[in-house]
C-alpha positions in Angstrom: 20.7 -34.9 76.9 17.4 -35.0 77.9 16.7 -33.9 81.8 13.8 -34.3 84.2 13.9 -30.6 85.5 11.1 -31.4 87.6 13.1 -34.0 89.6 16.3 -31.6 89.4 14.4 -28.9 91.4 13.5 -31.3 94.3 16.8 -32.5 94.6 18.1 -28.9 95.0 15.3 -28.1 97.4 16.4 -31.4 99.5 20.2 -30.3 99.7 19.1 -26.7 101.1 16.7 -28.1 103.7 18.8 -31.4 104.7 19.2 -31.8 108.6 22.4 -31.4 110.4 22.0 -34.8 111.7 21.6 -36.2 108.0 24.4 -37.2 106.0 24.2 -34.0 103.4 26.5 -32.8 100.7 28.9 -30.3 101.6 28.4 -27.0 100.3 31.1 -27.3 98.0 30.0 -30.2 96.6 26.5 -28.3 95.9 28.1 -25.3 94.3 29.8 -27.8 92.0 26.5 -29.4 91.2 25.0 -26.0 90.5 27.9 -25.0 88.0 27.6 -27.9 86.3 23.5 -27.4 86.2 24.6 -23.9 84.8 26.8 -25.1 81.9 23.9 -27.7 81.1 21.4 -24.7 81.2 23.4 -22.7 78.9 24.3 -25.4 76.6 20.6 -26.2 76.3 20.1 -22.3 75.9 22.5 -22.2 73.1 20.9 -25.0 71.3 17.4 -23.8 71.7 18.7 -20.4 70.3 20.1 -22.1 67.1 17.1 -24.1 66.8 14.7 -21.0 66.6 17.4 -19.2 64.3 17.0 -22.1 62.1 13.1 -22.2 62.5 13.1 -18.6 61.3 15.2 -19.2 58.4 13.1 -22.1 57.2 10.0 -19.8 57.9 11.6 -17.0 55.6 12.7 -19.4 52.9 9.0 -20.7 52.7 7.6 -17.2 52.5 10.0 -16.3 49.6 8.9 -19.3 47.7 5.3 -18.6 48.2 6.0 -15.3 46.8 7.7 -16.4 43.8 4.9 -18.8 43.1 2.4 -16.2 43.5 4.4 -14.2 41.1 5.0 -16.9 38.5 1.1 -17.7 38.8 0.2 -14.1 37.7 2.6 -14.0 34.9 2.5 -17.7 33.6 0.8 -17.3 30.6 1.9 -18.2 27.0 1.7 -15.7 24.1 -1.8 -15.1 22.5 -2.5 -17.2 19.5 -4.1 -15.5 16.2 -7.0 -17.2 14.7 -6.7 -19.2 11.8 -7.2 -17.5 8.0 -10.5 -19.3 6.8 -10.8 -20.7 10.4 -11.1 -20.0 14.2 -9.8 -21.0 17.4 -11.7 -22.3 20.4 -10.6 -21.7 23.9 -9.7 -18.0 25.5 -7.3 -19.2 28.6 -3.8 -18.9 28.0 -2.5 -20.3 31.1 0.0 -23.4 31.7 -1.8 -26.8 30.9 -4.7 -25.1 29.1 -5.3 -26.4 25.6 -6.6 -23.8 22.3 -8.2 -25.9 19.6 -8.8 -25.1 15.9 -11.5 -25.6 13.3 -11.5 -24.8 9.6 -14.3 -23.1 7.6 -16.4 -25.5 5.3 -14.3 -26.1 1.9 -11.1 -26.2 3.8 -9.1 -28.8 5.8 -6.9 -28.3 8.7 -3.0 -28.8 8.1 -1.4 -29.5 11.1 -2.1 -30.1 15.1 -5.8 -29.7 15.7 -4.7 -28.2 19.2 -1.9 -26.6 21.1 -1.2 -26.6 25.0 0.8 -24.0 26.7 3.6 -25.6 28.4 5.6 -24.7 31.8 8.2 -23.0 29.7 5.5 -20.6 28.7 5.6 -21.8 24.9 3.0 -23.4 23.0 3.4 -27.2 21.8 3.4 -27.9 18.3 3.3 -25.6 15.4 0.4 -23.1 14.3 -1.8 -25.0 11.9 -3.2 -23.8 8.9 -6.3 -24.4 6.8 -6.0 -25.4 3.3 -8.4 -25.3 0.4 -10.0 -28.4 -0.3 -9.6 -29.1 -4.1 -12.6 -30.2 -5.1 -11.2 -30.6 -8.8 -9.0 -33.4 -7.3 -11.4 -36.3 -8.6 -11.5 -34.8 -11.9 -15.3 -34.4 -12.1 -15.6 -32.8 -15.4 -16.1 -35.2 -18.5 -15.6 -35.0 -22.1 -12.5 -32.6 -21.9 -14.0 -30.4 -20.0 -11.8 -28.1 -17.5 -12.3 -28.0 -13.9 -12.5 -24.6 -11.9 -11.8 -25.0 -8.4 -14.1 -22.6 -6.0 -14.6 -22.4 -2.2 -16.4 -25.8 -1.0 -17.6 -25.9 -4.6 -16.2 -26.5 -8.5 -17.5 -25.5 -12.0 -17.0 -27.0 -15.4 -15.9 -25.1 -18.5 -17.2 -27.8 -21.1 -15.5 -28.2 -24.3 -17.1 -27.1 -27.5 -20.2 -29.7 -28.2 -20.8 -30.2 -24.5 -23.1 -29.1 -21.6 -24.5 -29.7 -18.3 -22.7 -29.7 -14.6 -19.8 -31.9 -15.4 -20.2 -31.6 -19.2 -22.2 -35.0 -19.4 -24.8 -33.8 -22.1 -23.6 -33.2 -25.8 -25.0 -29.5 -26.9 -27.8 -29.5 -29.4 -25.7 -27.1 -31.6 -22.7 -25.3 -31.5 -22.2 -21.4 -31.7 -22.9 -19.4 -34.6 -19.9 -17.7 -36.2 -20.0 -14.3 -35.7 -19.7 -11.6 -38.4 -16.1 -10.1 -38.6 -14.9 -6.4 -40.0 -13.0 -3.5 -38.2 -16.0 -2.2 -36.3 -17.4 -6.1 -35.7 -15.6 -8.6 -33.7 -16.6 -12.2 -32.4 -17.2 -12.5 -28.8 -15.5 -15.0 -26.5 -18.0 -17.3 -25.1 -17.8 -20.0 -22.4 -20.4 -22.5 -21.2 -20.7 -22.6 -17.3 -23.0 -25.1 -15.8 -25.2 -25.3 -18.7 -25.4 -21.4 -19.3 -23.7 -19.6 -22.0 -21.3 -16.6 -20.9 -20.1 -14.2 -23.7 -18.0 -11.1 -23.2 -16.1 -8.5 -25.7 -12.8 -6.9 -26.2 -12.4 -3.5 -24.7 -14.1 -0.6 -26.9 -16.9 -3.1 -27.8 -20.1 -4.0 -26.8 -22.7 -7.3 -27.3 -24.6 -6.5 -30.2 -28.2 -6.4 -29.3 -29.7 -10.0 -29.2 -26.9 -11.5 -30.6 -24.5 -12.6 -27.7 -22.0 -14.0 -30.2 -21.1 -10.8 -31.8 -19.4 -7.7 -30.6 -19.7 -4.2 -32.3 -17.4 -0.9 -31.7 -18.6 1.4 -29.3 -18.6 4.8 -30.9 -17.3 7.0 -28.5 -17.4 10.2 -30.3 -21.5 9.9 -30.5 -21.8 8.7 -26.9 -19.9 11.5 -25.3 -20.7 14.2 -27.7 -23.1 15.8 -25.3 -22.4 14.0 -22.2 -22.2 15.6 -18.7 -18.6 15.4 -18.5 -18.0 17.2 -22.0 -16.9 16.3 -25.4 -14.1 14.0 -25.5 -12.1 16.5 -28.1 -12.3 20.3 -28.5 -12.4 20.4 -32.4 -13.0 16.8 -33.9 -13.7 13.5 -32.8 -12.7 10.4 -35.0 -14.0 6.9 -34.3 -11.6 4.1 -34.5 -12.1 0.3 -33.9 -12.1 -0.2 -30.3 -11.2 3.4 -29.5 -11.2 6.9 -30.8 -8.8 10.0 -31.4 -8.7 13.7 -31.8 -8.0 15.5 -34.6 -7.1 19.4 -35.4 -7.8 21.4 -38.8 -4.7 22.6 -41.0 -2.3 24.8 -39.2 -2.8 22.9 -35.7 -1.3 19.9 -33.9 -3.0 17.8 -31.0 -1.5 18.6 -27.7 -0.2 16.2 -25.3 -3.6 15.7 -23.4 -4.8 14.2 -26.6 -7.9 16.5 -27.3 -6.9 20.3 -27.4 -5.2 21.8 -30.6 -2.5 24.2 -30.7 -1.7 26.9 -33.5 1.6 25.8 -35.2 3.7 29.0 -35.9 4.8 28.4 -39.2 7.3 31.6 -39.1 9.2 30.3 -35.9 9.4 26.8 -37.2 10.1 27.9 -40.7 7.4 26.0 -42.5 6.4 29.0 -44.7 7.5 30.4 -48.2 8.2 33.8 -47.7 10.9 35.2 -49.6 13.9 37.5 -48.4 11.9 40.6 -49.1 8.9 39.5 -47.6 8.2 39.5 -43.7 6.2 36.2 -42.3 3.4 37.0 -40.1 2.0 33.9 -38.2 -1.9 33.9 -37.9 -4.2 31.2 -36.6 -4.1 28.1 -38.7 -1.5 29.5 -40.9 0.8 32.3 -42.0 1.0 35.4 -44.3 4.2 36.6 -46.5 3.8 40.5 -46.2 6.3 43.1 -48.1 6.0 46.5 -46.4 7.4 49.7 -48.4 7.6 52.5 -46.1 7.0 56.1 -47.5 10.0 58.5 -47.2 10.6 60.4 -44.3 11.8 64.0 -44.6 15.0 64.7 -42.7 15.6 60.8 -41.9 18.8 58.8 -42.2 18.0 55.4 -43.1 20.5 52.7 -41.5 20.8 49.1 -41.1 20.5 48.2 -37.5 21.8 45.1 -35.7 19.7 41.9 -34.8 19.3 42.7 -31.0 17.7 46.5 -32.0 14.8 45.3 -34.0 14.1 42.2 -31.9 13.1 44.5 -28.8 10.1 45.5 -31.0 9.6 43.0 -33.6 10.6 39.6 -32.0 11.4 37.3 -34.8 10.4 39.4 -37.6 12.6 41.9 -39.0 11.5 45.3 -40.0 12.5 46.8 -43.5 12.5 50.7 -42.6 14.3 52.3 -40.0 14.6 56.0 -39.6 17.2 58.1 -37.9 16.3 61.6 -36.5 18.4 64.2 -34.8 17.1 65.2 -31.3 17.3 68.3 -29.2 20.5 67.3 -27.6 22.1 66.6 -30.6 22.3 62.8 -30.1 20.7 60.3 -32.6 17.7 58.4 -31.8 16.3 55.4 -33.6 12.7 55.0 -34.8 11.0 52.2 -36.2 8.0 52.5 -38.6 5.7 49.9 -37.2 3.7 47.9 -39.7 -0.1 47.4 -39.6 -0.6 44.6 -42.2 0.3 46.2 -45.4 0.7 50.0 -44.5 2.8 52.0 -42.2 0.9 53.2 -39.3 3.1 55.2 -36.6 6.8 55.5 -35.4 7.9 53.5 -32.3 10.9 54.7 -30.4 13.5 52.2 -29.8 17.0 52.4 -28.0 19.9 52.9 -30.1 22.1 50.1 -30.9 26.1 50.7 -31.0 26.1 48.9 -34.3 24.5 50.4 -37.2 
């Protein structure tokens, strides 16, 4: 209800200042009117407070919405895009609504969309494009049976025999000469690229002087004989077609490294012709069969010893004379006559074996 409070206040003032002679409302009527006005004011006050509360609520909602919009604006960027392989991207902003454009290097073509847009979902539109090499051989530019080689932003032709030129359009003046063959001579592998002849050799061979069509074996033994890195072999180097090998003198084998020599123990490997009455003695590069006859020693008893006894002193070579001497404590000790080539030199004490 819309109330004109100015007129209402004037009417209240007239009630209180009404002359006695005038037909004025009674005091009870005035109090009743005032109570009605009081109720009306209370209703208006409640409505006003509710309006204030609603207004405050709307203001709070607006503030929250503005804060969310501000936070969203700060974090509203799409993931960073990588540059293209054999290409590049244009644009640095990843915010909503911004575009990134893509270009390929010369000799490459773009496969996919030329641009991507950052959407409100914070994802990029379309898929990441790629740069693909342009196949310059697609038009078959090589003539007369030539083979096209696709390269970056260009091509080259490998011409068939008898043809030359950028596109193999010119007949060659002469064919390649036949190369001499043999174990140390091989023909080279030649191709004509854009009118120029290129020849290569197998590993271990080199182009022979001015003749580009002949490959000659490299003598590694002579080449590295006095090199700074040292000789290839510690004994003898044998050149082979396309390589080399190391050899050793008689009585030696080549070790696993392929360049050193190791003595062959003919006694241990039984690669000897010694008889049972002879002792095999290994030497550098060979062996010797030795028969040792030791002289009789006074007051000595000769016994046959077990294998573990003499092996302690002689290894795998069995002595032929063992002497038994009495000791101060009446116990028996064993002595072996040590052999020096073909003669007996001195006695070597050995612990006694339980088996004699």
